[in-house]
C-alpha positions, 0 to 999 in steps of 0.5 A: 253848604248841605249838598243838594240830593235828588229824588232819589237821595243823590247827591248831585253836582253841576262840574265834573272832575277830572278823571286824573287816572286816564292821562297818567295810563296814556302817558305810561303807555310809552314808559315799558320799565315802568310796567309790571310785566310779570303781574299782568302774564299772571293776571291774563292766566288766572283770567282763564283758570281762576278770574275771581282771584283777579277781581280780588285782586281788584279789591284790593288795588281800591284799598290801596290806589284808591281807584278800581281802574288799573294804572298801569297800561301792560295788559293793553299794551301785552294783548295789542302786541298778542293779537298783532302777532295773531294776525301776523299769523293768520296773514302768513297762511291765508294771506298773498299780499304784503299791504293787505296784511298790513291792512288787517293787522291795523283794523284788527287791532283798532276795531276787534280790541281798541275800539269795540272795547271802548264803545262797550266799556263805554255802555257798560260805563252808562247802564252801571251809573245810571240804572246798577248803582244802590240807592245812598241811604242817606245825602252824607253817604260819599256817591261812588261811581264806575270809572271808565277806565275801570269799566275798560279794564274789565272789558280788556279783562273779559276779551283775553280768554275769547281771544285764547279761543277765537285768535290762538285755538281757533288759528291751529283749528282753522283749516278744519273749521274753514270746510263745508260740511256739519262738523266744521259748523258745529265745532266753530259755532261751539268755539264761539258760544264758549268763548262769547260765554265767557266773555260775558261771564267776566263780564259779569264778576268785574262789575258784581266785585263793585259793592254799589252796584246791584242788579248785576246779573243783568250782564249773564243775560247774554248768555241766554240768548247765546245758547239759544242762537247756538243750535239755530246757528247750527241747524241750518249750516251758518258757519261763523269762522267761513263768515268772518275769515271771508271778510278778510280772506276771502281769496283763501277761502 
């Protein structure tokens, strides 16, 4: 039987096969000995210095494993552990309650990384599969789609350099950044501008490497918005460091 095609020439199907990669991925989270820790740290280093090299290896992974997404959860596990350590460091410096510190660590892990990452990955997964895929030249070409797990990988890759800037470097500069005055406002906005811009640049690289997507420069548009907003926020005296830290540590500011 010939495959049925939509008006755009793409193969349609009434049944969606479940992705077997996700359950296997989740099972490996509790198996530390099966994780490639050394390769994960190599990726983290190169995401900050030469991210295109990381996505070149993503092509190799597709050729050998027949999927774009990682099958190793080590990146997520290590990011979670690093976030927990930095959150505890912030609590040690700015918090005075053990119970509240536990709340801060859990909320940072869940909302700053996992829940936000899942939401952003879902949005990008939907947009790429719905609007950015290239038209299939004929009905006999195998249809390719962005895997949700790959979209989450892209978020994790983009998140790590932002983590370095906004959690690590930011921590050591925080005594200056939470102060009043123009210099703290300027430095704080510059840090957030660099981190947000680099996040969206890595997002672009993550989807640009997929050969079946087009118009991936769409993921660079938020950088322009960030660059336009930053001078406005600086001139208005808005300090993002004081704003975000006041959410958790209002008594210490």
